[in-house]
N, C-alpha and C positions, 0 to 999 in steps of 0.2 A: 504493500500499500504506500502509495506517495505522503510523505509527509505535508501537512498544511503549512503553508508559510508563516513566519512570523509577524506578528501585527505589533508594530512599533508606536508606543502610547506614551504619552508627556502628562505627567502627575505633580502635583504641586501640595507641599506640606505648607498650607499658609499657617504662619505662626505668629502670635500677638507677643508682645514684652513679658506679658506674666506667663507664657508657656503652651497657652490654650490653643490649639489648632482648628482648622474646619475640615469636617465631615460632610456630605452630602449623600442622599438618599437617591438609589437609582429609579426614575418614574417607571409607570408602566408603560409595557409596550420594549422595553430594552431587557436582554437577558439578565438575569439576577435582578429583577426589579424587586424593589423594598428592601435590598441590601445596601449598607453603608459602604463608603469610599471616599479616597481621596478625589477632589476635583479633577478633571483633566480630559485627556481626548487622546484622539488616534492623530499621528504625526502624517501629514499628507505628502505626496512626491514631491522631493526638492524643496522638503520644509526641514528646518533646524527643529530639534526638541524645543527650545527655548522660546521659538517664535511660534510654533504648535501650540505651545502653553499659555503664551500670551493672548493668542485667538482665543482659545477655548474659554479660556476664563474672562474674557470679556463675553463670550456668547452665551455661555451658563450663570455668570455670577454678575457680570456688568462692572466688573473691576480691571485696571490695567495696571500690569506689573510694572514696578519702580526699581524694587531689587530682589534679584533670585539666584540663588548660588546652587552648583549641582551637587548633587549629595550621593545617591546609591543608585544602583540600575538592578532590578529583578525580572528573573524570568520565571514564567509561571504557565503553566499546561492547565487549561479549563477544559470542560468535553467540546465546547464549540468551536476554541481557539487557544493558540498559545500565544501569549502576549509577553511583549518585553517592555517593562515599564522604567522609565527616566524620572527618578524623582528629584524635584528641585525644592529646596526650602525658599518660600517666599517669605520675606522679613519687613517689607515695604510694598505698598500698593495705593493706587488713587480711586478712590469711591467705597461705596458700603456694599459688601457682598450681599446678594439676594438670589433668591429661585427663579432666573428667567425662564426656567423649563416647567415651572410649578413644581420644583423638586424642594424636599425638606432640608435644612440646614441645621448643624448644630455644632457649637464650640466644645471640644473636650480636652482632657487633660491625659496624658500618656499612663500615668498611673491609677486613673479612676474613668474608664470608660463606661459609659451609661447607656450606648444604644446599641443594638444587636438587630440583626444578624448582621456581621461585618464580611465583605470579600475574603475568601481563604485566602488569597495572594497577599493579604495586608499582616497576617500575623508578623512575621519578622519585621516588617516594617513599624510596627506597634512596639514591639521590643526595643528596638535600634532607637525610638523616640525616647526610652527612657533613660539612655544615656546622656549626661551632661557633657557640656563642651569643654570642661576642663578635666584631665586625667593626670593626677600627681603621682611622681615615682620618689620613694624614699633614696636618700643618700646618709644614712647614719652612721655607716661605718666610715665616711669622711669628715661628715658635720660634727658627729658625735651624737650619741643617743638623746642625752638632755636637750640640745639644742632641736635637735629633729623634733622630738616630741613637743616641744614649746611652739615650733614652727607649724607644726601640722593642727595643735589645737588652736591655734591663731587663726589658721586656713578654713578649718572646718566651723568656727563661730562665723567667718566671714561668707561661706555659701559652699566651700569644697565639699564633694558629694562623691568622688571616684578616688581611690588609692590604691596604688600598688605598691607591696612591700618587695623590694629587691636588694638584698643585702649579702652578696655573695661571699664576702669573706667572714661573714659573722659566725661565732660557733653555735652549736644547735641549742643551747641553753640560753646565750644572748637573745638569738632570734626568737626562741619561743617568747621571752621575757617582753622584748621589744615588740613583738605583734600582738602581744596581749593588750599591751598599752595602747596601742594603734587602735585595735578594734575597740576598746572601752572609749577612748574619745568619738569614734565614728557613730558607736552607736546612740551616744548622746544627742546626735543632730541628724540621724537618719543617713548620714555617708554609709557608702560600702566598701570593703577592702579585699584586694584581690593579693596573693600569694604568688611571687616568682620563684617558685621553686618544684622539685619533684612530687608528682602526685601522690607519692606514699608518705609524704609529711602533711597532709592535710588533716589526716586523722587527729594528729596532736594539736589542732588549733581550728577553729570556727571561724571560717573566712566564708566571703561571697562569693568567691570563685578563685579560680587560678589563672594565671598568666604564665605562658609558656614561651622560654627563649627560642630563639629560631632553630640553633642546634637541635633541641627536642622536638620540636615540630615538626622537622622532617624526618625523622625517625617514625612517626605514628601512623599506624595504617587507618586508625578509627578516632573519633572524638574522645577524649577521656571521658569515664563514667563518673560523673558528678551527681550527687542527690540532688542539689540545688544549685542555683548561683550562676556567674558568668564562665564564659573560657574564651580567652583572647590569647593572642601572641604576638611576638616581636617580629617584623619582617624587614628586609633590605633589598630584596628584589623582586622580580617578576616571578621567580619560580616559589619563593616562599609564600606571595601573596596567593598564587595559584593552589598551595599546599592547604593554607588557611581556609580557602574557600570549601576545597573538596571534602574537608574535614567539617565543613558548616558550623565555623567558629561564631560567636557572638560578634565580634570585631578585631580589629589589628591595630597595632601603630607600626608606622612605616617612617625610615629616615637611616641614618640622620641628614635632616635637609640642610642645615648649616655645621660647620665644624665643632665638635663637641669633645670634652676632655675625656667621654665616657667612651667613646669611639674613635681613638686616634688613627687606629689602623684602617678604617674605612673612609671611602672617598665621599664627601658629602654630594647628595643628590642634586642640590638647587629645588628651585619650585616648579621650573619648567619639566623636569624629569619625573619629580613626583607628582604632578598633575596628569603627565601622560601615563604612568603607572597605574592610576587608579581611576582613570577614564572608563566609565561603564564597569566599573566593579561594584559586586553585591555586599560587601559588608561595610559598616562604618569605619572610617579610617582616622587615627589620631597623628597628627604631624608630630616626629620626634627629632630631637635633636636641635640644642641651643635655642630651645623655644623661650618666649617670655609672653605675657598677656597679651604685648602689644602686636605679636603675630596671630591671633586668634583671626582676625578678620582676613587675611590675606589667605590664612590657612583654609576658611570655609570657601573662599572666592576660588579657590583651587581645588574642590572637590572634598576636603576633608569635613569630618564630621567635628572636630576640634584639635586641641592641641594636647600633646603629654609633655608637662614639665617637671624638672627637676629641681635646680637651684633658683628658679622662678618661682618656687612658692612661696617666697619670702612676699613676693606682689600681690598675693590674693588676701 
């Protein structure tokens, strides 16, 4: 049987500053009528995804895009078609959205979706939206445990919600004690903690998931079995990105973008190569390597979900 062609679709995650994003309900007469989805539509011949999205949002919602950043691209097979969904995060627009096709609209928060049913393709997208834009990485072995704990305490009080514990030279007891201190700080604010360590170590501490170093990532034949939480990985090239995608991980960090003290043996990617590597990539990507808070805007313009910071944690 001849495979049906892939339908290229542009989709918008229209986000308010408070984190609410817009969902629309598919009207009668369309496949999956009554299901909720992200607004958007089919990309016409010789039309770029962004131009298609701007046209669709004007036709469906009566708004015009001012600022939209590329985000993730997901492939999904329905019974009637296979669609390739090019997601953009729309953060600025002109006009107030309303249902020009008499469709219902609803503003939602990622952690509290109140409308149902959702289109099946959107489950991983909704999970990705739970990820914050800043991913902090510890360096207590360099900065000192007491200093790092105080920096993390201040950062979580200022809104930091995702932390990776990465302490390659710390002995087992010190690592366990440091991890427990960070988890205690995180739990008081709702932040989540991932551990960059062998999966066998996870039973000793109750983190919110695991972050795989690239070397371990490339040895795996399947996603690590976790009872709960996130599974992410460090990537530096296309091969490692492909492996993370094949294992269906939740997100990755990619770098270094700039020269960095922690990866002196790796040539920096620069923004142009970074953007080329993640173009049409299905997983959220954090830009890594020399990042500071001021790099967040350009990272998202290049298609990143956000930035991973180490020494820049003092800016939060």
